N, C-alpha and C positions, 0 to 999 in steps of 0.2 A: 637243648644244649648238649653237645656231645664232647667227650674228652679228647684232647689231642696229645696226651702224654700218659705214661704209666709209671706208677711208683712201685718199686720192687722191694719187698721186705727182706731183711736179713734172715738168715737161717735161724730158726728158733724164736724169731720175734713175732709180734702180733698176738700175744696170749690173750689180752683183753678182747681184741677183735674176734678171735676164734672162739671165745666163750660167750659171744653174743653182745659184746660192748660196741660202742660207736666211735671210739677214738683210736688213732695211731699216733704214737709220740715220735719226737724228733730223732731219738736214738734207735728207732726200730727200722729205719729206711736205709737200704743199701744204695739205691740209685734212683734217679728219675730219668726215664727214657722218653725222649721227645722234648718239645718246647711247650711251656705254659707259664702263666703269670700267677701271682698270688691271688687267691679267690677263684681260680679256675677249677673245673672238675677234672679229676684224673682217674684213670683206671687203677686198680690196686691188684697186685698179684703177689703170690708167695715167692720165696726164693727160687722155687722150681717152676715158676711161671703159671702155677695154678691160679685161675681167676678168683678173686675174693670180693669183687664189687666195685663201686664207684663212690668217690667222696670229694669234698672240697679241700684243696691244698692251700696252706698258708705257711710260707717259710719263716714268717715273723713270730710264729707261735710255737710253744713247746708241744701243743696239740697240733701236730703237723697236718693231719688229715682228719676231717670229720665225715664219717660215712653217711651217705644218703640211701644206698641200697646195696644188698648182697647179690642182686641179680646183675650179672655182667652184661646182659643184653638190654637192660632197661634204659630208656631215654628219659632224662630229667626234664620234662616239658610240662606244659600247663595241665595236661591230662594226669600226669604223674602227681603233681602237687595237689591238684583238686582231689584226687583219690585219697591222698594222705590226710587232707583236711576233712573230707567227708568221714573217714574212719574215726578221726579224733572227735568229731561232733557226735557221731552215732554212739561212741563210747560214753560221752558225757550224758547223753539223753537217757542212757540205761543206768547210770551210776550216781548222778547227782541232780540237785535242783539247778537247772540251767538258767534261771532268771539272771543270776550273776555268778560267774564261774570262770575258771581258767580253761580256755578252749584249746590252747596249744601249749604244751609243756616240753619244748625242745626235744632233747634226745629221747625222752620217754614216749613221744609221739612220732619218732623217727623223722623229725625235722630239726636237726641239731643246731643249737645256737639261737633259737627264736622262741619267745613266749608271747602269747596273746591272751589278755584277760578281757572278759565281757562284763560290763556293769550295765545291766538293763539293755539299752540300745546304743551303748558307746563301747568302742574297742580301744584297748591300750596295748601298744606293741613295744616289746623290748627285744632288740637285736644285738647279739654279743659276738657274732662271728662274721668274718669278712665275706665268705662265700654266700651265706644265707642273706647277709645284709643287702647284697645286690638284687636279691629276689623279693625283698620284703613288701614292696608295693604290689607286685604281682600276687604274692600270697594273700595280702589284704583284700585285693579285688576278688580273688577266687573264694576267700572265706565269706565275703559278702554274698556271693552267689549261693554258697552252701546254706547260709542262714536264711536268705530270701526264700529258698525253696521250702522252708518251714514257717514262712510268714513273718520273719523277723527282719525289719528294715533298720539297718544301721544308720544312726543319726550322724555319727562322726567318729573319727579315728585320731588318737593322739599317740605320739611316739615318746617313750621314756627310755631311750637308749643312752642314758647318761651315767651308767655304771663304770667304775674304773677298769673293770675287766676288758673293756673295749680297747684300751691302750695296749694290752698284751697282743692284740690282733692287728695292731698298727692302725686302729680306727680312732677317729675323734669322738668325743662324747657329745651327743646331740639330743635335743628334745624339741618337739613342735608338732604342728598339725600335719597329718597326711590327708590332703584334701581340704575341703572347706572348713573354716573356723566354726566353733560352736561353744556354747557355755560349758566350761570344763568342770563345773560343780554338778555332780550327778546325784540323784537320790536313788537308793536301792533298799530292798527289804531282804533280810536274811534271818531265818529262824523266828520270824515274826517281828523282828526288830528293824526299825527304820534308821537309815544312816545317810548323812551327807558324805559324799566321797569327792575329794579334790584330786582329779586325775593329773592335773598339771603340776601341782606343788606338794602333794602328799608323798609319804614315804613309798619307795618302790613304785608300783603302778597305781597307788592311791589307797589300797586297802589290803589286808592280809587274808586273802580268801582261803589259804591253806588250813586255817584253824576253824573253818565253818562248823564241822561236826564235833570238834572238841569243845567249842563254845556251847553247842547243843547238849553235850554230855554233862556239863556242869549245872544245867537248869534244874534237874530234879533235886540236886544237893543244895540249891540256893533257896528253896521255898522256906520263908520264915526265918532265914538265917542272917546273921551279921557277916558281911563279906568284905574282904580286902583284896583288891585287884591291883597288882603291881606291874609297872610298865604297861599301863592301860592303853597307851597310844591314843586313838580317838574313841576309846571307851567300850570296845567290843565285848570283852568278857563281863565287865561291870554291867553293861546294859542288858546282856543276856540274863544275868542274875536278877536285875531289877525287874525284867519282864516276867521272870519265873515267880515273882512274889517275895523276894528277899525283904527282910525287915529293914535293913539299912546297908547300903553299899558305899564303900569308899574306893575310888580309883586314883592311882598315883602315877604321875609321869613327869620327867624332867623338862619336857618340851612345852613351852607356853602355848605354841600354836596347836599342839595336839590336845592340850587340856581345854583350850577354847573351843575346838571342834567337838570334843567329847561333851562339853556342856551344851553345845547347840544340838547334838544328837539326843541328849537326855530331854531337852525341851521339845524336840521334834516328836518324841514318843510320849510326852506328857508325864514323865517319871518324876516323882517328888521324893523317892526313897534312895536317891543316889547323889553323891557329891564327888567332886574331882579336885585333887590337890596337886599343885605344882611343886615337886620336890625330887631330889636325887634319891632314888630308891635305896642305893647302897648306904646312904647316910640316914635315911628316914626309918628303915627297918630297925636298926639298933636303938634308935630313940623310942620307938614303940615298945620294944622289948624292955628297955629300962623303965618305962612308965608302967609296965605290967599289963599292957593291953592284950586282949585276945579276941579271937573271932571263930565263928563256926566254920568258915570256909576261907582259905587263903589261896590266891592264885598268883603264880609267877610266870610271866611271859616275856622274858628278857630278850634283847637283841642278841645276835650271834657274837658270843665272846671270843670264839675261835674262828677267825676269818681265813686263817692259813694254818698249815700243819705246825709251823714254828710257834704258833700262839697257844697251843693246846695246854701246856703246863700252867701258864698264867690263867688260862680260861678255867681250868679245873679249880684253881684257888678261888676265882671269882664266883663260880657257880656254887662252890661249897659254902662260901660265906653267906650268900643271899638265901640259900636253901636252909642252912642251919637257923638263921634268924626267922625265916618264914615258918619253919616247923615250930619254933618256940612260941609263935603267935597263935597257934591253933589250940582251941580248947580241947581238953581230953575227950576223945570220941568224935571230934570234928574232922574236917576233910581238908586235904592239901592237894592242889593241882600244880604241876610244875613241868617245864619243858625246856628243850634246847632246839634251836633251829640251825645249828651248825653241823654240816656234814662231817667235819673233822672231830667233833665230839661224838664218838661212836656210842652206840647203845651200851656196850660193855663198860666203857669209861664213865658214862653218865650214871649207870646203875651203881657202879662202885663208889662214885662221888656221893650219891644219895645215901648209901649205907653209912659212909663216914660222917656225913652231915647229920644223920639221925643219931648216930652214936654221940656226936658232939652236943647235940640238942637234948640228949637223954630222953628220946622218944622211941616208940616202936611203930613201924609203918606196916599197915596191912593194905596190900595192893587191891584196889577196886578194879582198875583196868589200865592196860598199857595201849596207847594209841599212836597213830602217826599222822602224816598230812592227809587231807581229804582226797577222795578218789579222783578229783579233777587235776590233782598233781601226782599222777601215777608213778609208781616205782618200777623202773625197768630193772628186773632182778639181776641182770648181768652187768649193770652200770651202777656201781655203788654210789656215785655222786647224786643220783636221783632220789636217794633215801637220805633225808636230812632232818626231818622233824620228829623228835621223840617227845611224847606227851604222856604223863603218868598222873593218875588220880589215886591217892592213898587215903585211908582212914588213919588218924593219928591217935595213939594212946601214950600215956606216960610210961616210960620203960620200967617203972617200979610198980605198975598196976598188977 
């Protein structure tokens, strides 16, 4: 596929692009030379005609161009795409357990707008950008070839391109099989724990793979402990604690479907030291505080409270409330794990919120470690949006200690 048009940047524009980013915004383009349609590839040049590479154009989106390559001579063909996918897979093989992992992470793998998760022998695709959406089936077929070369036969592919973000690209929200139908309930093993994963109706692509090594990090703290796991979803942190030999684990989530799946996952592993409660965590935590309950380890894994920049102020208040109450529930000398999966809740904002929550709770926090998303969700250092998950583990003591 060769471009038939060229997008010319305004003088002084393209700062993100020139620092290694993947996006060009609507207010950075001076003109489009030639003819093209939304979703087509275009050459990109600076105001002085210096070539900057090739990307997909979409006049419907504020992200006007998503770059595919900085090489002005590169052709975006099957060989190009397969090389990108091969590089992504080789990186995972060196950095993570690949039995179940994110194989493609959009911009961070230089394939903007598409993510592909692998659950054992099933792939789940999410496409969020018009240009790459047209290539998704070709990309899937090429990825199957890459995996087959390592002896991995893909049983089926399911598409979960049902996020609202697609509407910003002028795309409909879709989900369904790519290829032949198959049983969409998959079993996987992570950190020694077995799970049922519903790739058709579960949240996102069915499971939150980005917390894999953060879940592993809490296992040493859970042995023999009383554990409270809030926003447990299908039980992942709670089950890691149970697997590690916790004395008693309670997982809490507002979703009845999630709690039912968490209970099935506990039964799948034969765990008798874990229970799951259906409750709104924001209401449940104050009740526990009022009752004087406490735990050796409290885990907070909330959904993104700040899904847009305009939501940040309210998000800070929500995070502060749940973290204050979570800290109050930790026994002196116990441990507290907390996180934010919102890109807009920056590390600096999150840490400031934690300091204020600790002051409100009259506790002192000693940092055990600060973590991020697992390596199969790599951070492209020049693209801030690829860094979203902040995960902290603290030891908690009474501030009067």
